[in-house]
C-alpha positions in Angstrom: 101.9 77.9 76.4 101.0 79.5 79.8 97.9 77.4 79.9 99.7 74.1 79.6 102.4 74.9 82.1 100.0 76.6 84.5 97.6 73.7 84.3 100.3 71.1 84.9 101.3 73.2 88.0 97.7 73.3 89.2 97.3 69.5 88.9 100.7 68.9 90.7 99.6 71.0 93.7 96.7 68.8 94.6 98.6 66.0 96.3 96.2 64.6 99.0 95.1 61.1 98.7 96.9 57.9 97.9 97.6 56.3 94.6 94.5 55.5 92.5 93.7 53.2 89.7 92.0 54.9 86.8 88.2 54.9 87.2 85.5 56.4 85.0 84.3 59.9 85.6 81.7 61.7 83.5 81.1 65.2 82.2 77.7 66.1 80.9 75.6 69.1 79.8 72.3 69.6 81.6 69.7 69.5 80.2 70.6 66.8 77.7 67.5 67.5 75.6 65.5 70.7 75.5 63.7 73.0 73.1 63.5 76.8 72.9 61.4 79.3 70.8 62.9 81.7 68.3 64.9 84.4 70.0 64.8 82.8 73.4 67.9 82.1 75.6 68.7 79.1 77.7 71.1 78.4 80.5 72.8 75.0 80.5 75.1 73.5 83.2 78.3 71.7 82.7 78.4 69.0 85.4 80.9 66.5 86.7 80.1 63.1 88.2 82.6 60.8 89.8 82.7 57.1 90.5 81.5 57.4 94.1 81.4 53.6 94.6 85.2 53.5 94.2 85.7 56.8 96.0 87.2 58.5 93.0 88.0 62.2 93.3 88.6 64.6 90.4 90.7 67.7 91.2 90.9 69.4 87.8 89.2 69.6 84.4 90.6 71.1 81.2 87.4 71.6 79.1 86.8 72.3 75.5 83.2 72.6 74.4 81.9 73.0 70.8 78.6 74.2 69.6 76.8 74.2 66.2 76.6 77.3 64.1 72.8 77.7 64.4 73.0 78.8 68.1 74.9 81.8 69.7 76.8 81.7 73.0 75.9 84.8 75.1 78.0 84.3 78.3 79.5 81.8 80.7 78.9 82.0 84.5 81.1 80.5 87.2 78.7 81.6 90.0 77.8 78.0 91.1 81.1 76.4 90.2 82.6 73.9 92.6 86.0 75.0 91.3 87.9 77.5 93.5 91.0 77.9 91.3 91.0 78.9 87.6 94.0 78.5 85.4 91.9 79.6 82.4 88.7 81.4 83.0 85.9 80.4 80.6 86.5 81.9 77.2 84.2 82.0 74.2 85.8 81.9 70.7 83.0 82.5 68.2 85.4 82.1 65.2 86.3 78.5 66.2 82.9 77.9 67.9 84.5 76.8 71.1 84.2 77.5 74.9 87.3 76.6 76.8 88.1 76.6 80.5 90.6 75.0 83.0 90.0 74.9 86.7 90.3 72.8 89.8 89.5 72.2 93.4 92.0 71.4 96.2 91.6 67.9 97.6 89.4 67.0 94.7 85.7 66.6 94.1 84.4 63.3 95.3 80.7 63.6 94.5 77.7 65.0 96.2 77.4 64.7 99.9 74.9 62.0 100.8 71.5 63.4 101.6 72.1 66.7 99.8 69.3 67.1 97.2 71.0 69.9 95.3 73.0 69.3 92.2 76.3 70.6 93.6 78.4 69.4 90.8 78.4 72.4 88.4 81.6 73.5 86.7 80.2 76.3 84.6 76.9 77.5 83.2 76.6 78.2 79.5 74.1 80.7 78.2 73.0 80.3 74.5 70.5 82.1 72.4 68.4 80.9 69.5 68.5 83.0 66.3 66.0 85.8 66.4 65.1 85.3 62.8 63.5 82.6 60.7 65.6 79.5 60.6 66.2 78.3 57.0 63.0 80.0 55.8 60.8 77.1 57.1 58.1 76.9 59.6 59.5 73.8 61.2 62.4 73.5 63.5 66.1 72.6 63.5 68.4 71.0 66.0 71.5 72.6 67.7 74.2 70.7 69.5 76.5 71.4 72.3 79.3 68.8 72.9 82.7 68.2 74.5 85.7 68.1 72.2 87.9 65.0 72.4 90.8 67.0 74.0 88.7 67.6 77.1 90.5 66.1 80.1 89.8 65.4 83.7 92.5 64.6 86.3 92.4 62.2 89.3 93.3 63.5 92.7 96.3 61.2 93.2 99.2 63.6 93.2 100.5 62.5 89.9 98.2 64.3 87.4 96.7 61.0 86.2 94.1 61.4 83.5 90.7 59.9 84.3 88.9 57.6 81.9 86.3 60.1 81.0 82.8 59.7 79.5 81.3 62.8 78.0 77.7 63.6 77.1 76.6 66.6 75.1 73.2 68.2 74.6 70.6 68.5 71.8 68.4 71.7 71.5 65.3 71.8 69.4 65.1 75.3 67.9 61.5 76.3 67.1 61.0 78.6 64.2 58.1 80.2 66.0 58.5 82.9 68.6 56.9 82.2 71.9 54.2 84.5 73.6 56.8 85.9 75.9 60.6 86.2 75.4 62.4 83.7 77.6 65.7 84.8 78.9 66.5 83.5 82.4 70.1 84.7 82.3 69.0 88.3 81.7 66.5 88.0 84.5 69.3 86.8 86.8 71.6 89.6 85.9 68.9 92.2 86.4 68.0 90.9 89.9 71.6 90.4 91.1 72.4 93.3 93.5 74.8 91.4 95.7 78.5 92.2 95.3 81.2 89.5 95.1 82.4 88.0 98.4 85.0 89.8 100.4 88.6 88.7 99.8 92.2 89.7 100.7 95.2 90.5 98.6 98.4 88.4 99.2 101.8 89.9 98.5 104.4 87.5 97.3 107.9 87.7 95.9 109.1 85.3 93.2 112.2 83.3 93.9 112.5 81.5 90.6 109.2 82.7 89.1 108.4 86.2 87.8 112.1 87.0 87.6 112.2 87.5 91.4 109.7 90.4 91.3 106.9 91.2 93.7 103.4 90.0 92.7 100.0 89.7 94.2 97.6 86.8 94.4 93.8 87.3 94.8 90.6 85.3 94.3 86.9 85.5 95.2 83.5 84.1 94.2 80.1 85.4 93.4 77.3 83.0 94.0 74.8 84.8 91.9 75.9 85.6 88.4 79.6 84.9 88.8 82.8 87.0 88.5 83.2 88.8 85.3 86.7 90.4 85.7 89.3 91.7 88.1 91.0 95.1 87.9 94.1 96.4 89.7 95.3 99.9 90.5 98.5 101.1 92.2 98.6 104.6 93.7 101.4 106.5 95.6 101.4 105.7 99.3 100.8 109.4 100.1 97.5 109.1 98.3 96.3 106.5 100.8 93.4 108.5 102.0 92.4 110.1 98.7 89.6 108.9 96.5 91.5 109.1 93.2 90.8 105.4 92.5 87.1 106.2 92.5 87.3 108.7 89.6 85.7 107.7 86.3 89.1 108.1 84.6 91.1 106.2 87.2 93.8 104.0 85.5 92.4 100.6 86.5 94.1 97.7 84.7 92.0 94.6 83.8 94.0 91.5 84.7 94.0 88.2 86.5 95.8 86.6 89.4 98.8 86.4 89.8 99.6 90.0 88.9 103.2 91.4 88.8 103.3 94.8 90.4 104.4 97.9 88.5 105.9 99.5 91.6 108.5 97.1 92.7 109.6 99.5 95.5 106.1 98.8 97.1 105.6 102.5 97.8 102.0 102.2 96.6 98.6 101.4 97.8 97.4 98.3 95.9 93.7 97.9 95.2 91.9 95.0 93.4 88.4 95.3 92.2 86.2 92.2 91.6 83.3 92.8 89.3 80.4 90.3 88.8 78.4 89.8 85.7 75.8 92.3 86.9 78.3 95.0 87.5 78.4 94.8 91.3 81.8 95.4 92.8 84.0 94.6 95.8 87.4 96.4 96.3 90.1 94.9 98.4 93.0 97.1 99.5 96.6 96.3 100.5 99.2 98.7 102.0 102.6 97.1 102.1 104.3 97.1 105.5 107.1 99.6 105.9 109.6 96.8 106.5 109.3 95.7 102.9 109.2 99.1 101.2 112.2 100.3 99.3 113.2 103.5 97.5 112.3 103.6 93.9 114.6 105.2 91.3 112.1 108.0 90.8 112.1 108.7 94.5 115.9 108.7 94.6 115.9 111.4 91.9 113.3 113.3 93.8 115.1 113.0 97.1 118.4 114.0 95.5 116.8 117.0 93.9 115.2 118.1 97.2 118.6 117.6 98.9 120.3 119.8 96.3 117.6 122.4 96.6 118.0 122.4 100.3 121.7 123.0 100.0 121.2 125.8 97.6 118.6 127.4 100.0 121.0 127.1 102.9 123.9 128.6 100.9 121.6 131.6 99.9 120.5 132.1 103.4 124.2 132.0 104.6 125.2 134.5 102.0 122.4 136.9 103.0 123.3 136.5 106.7 127.0 137.2 105.9 126.1 140.2 103.9 123.8 141.5 106.6 126.5 141.1 109.3 129.1 142.7 107.0 126.8 145.8 106.5 126.1 145.9 110.2 129.8 145.9 111.0 130.5 148.6 108.5 127.7 150.7 109.9 129.0 150.2 113.4 132.6 151.2 112.5 131.3 154.3 110.7 129.3 155.3 113.8 132.4 154.8 116.0 134.5 156.9 113.6 132.0 159.7 113.5 131.9 159.8 117.3 135.7 160.0 117.5 135.7 162.9 115.0 133.2 164.7 117.1 135.1 164.3 120.3 138.3 165.5 118.6 136.7 168.6 117.4 135.4 169.4 120.8 
């Protein structure tokens, strides 16, 4: 349900451009035909082409990819994606043998820039592995397929969420029953050599007016051009712990989540940190300290402050009692000393 509503919202946000007629766009998996040895892995790109002759732009794609049972999905990378906004990050469902994603790009993607030799039209990269055992007990080969499901949809950048007339082309993979001389796994190699953290980003604090029941929430997003973002984690710590390193402990209570994220501490008396982790485990942590002007007093703090105030009153009362008792004893001592002096003078 969230995906449908969220995706409709995503499409409605991309307004730029005039009204368009419906032109053809195409989604295809690259390479279209390939072969791999037993146990090897392959990286395949999901690409988008637009009708450049008619200046067609696509601003969002809701993708559903299927694959045959004789090949295993390993991972999905968004590292080279042209999408900057994700309503649904790529998700592998091995039970249904599907890979789903939903993302978009503001102003739309209108095709490669003239003269640019690079294939800058990647949506996601799919990593598949061939079975590491004999296929069907034969010495020959079999064929695996990767294709787009009919519900896959692309949207034109016309401000109305118009569906594009979409051509879709899958891929065929010849699976050899023989292992190669060296195990081929370009994705593993990419992960091993990736030592670059995700790009720096900032945390934006917002307050829902009609959304999120009027609560404070944060928005965040970044990219990783090597292996891609794997996940985001959030932690909220008391403001007085601003300079501590509690968030760096192995047992720190980080919460795996996605943007937008509704804050637990609605009083904003917390330091908010968001950790972006790429597929290789590299991290970048962004920090937000809410301004004093928006901070409130939480219920917990009210109780604490009330308790401290009561304790202060008790201490003051005790000190007052001690002072009064001391003065009373001092007065009595003084009166006794005066009385003794009078008796002495009388006797003389």
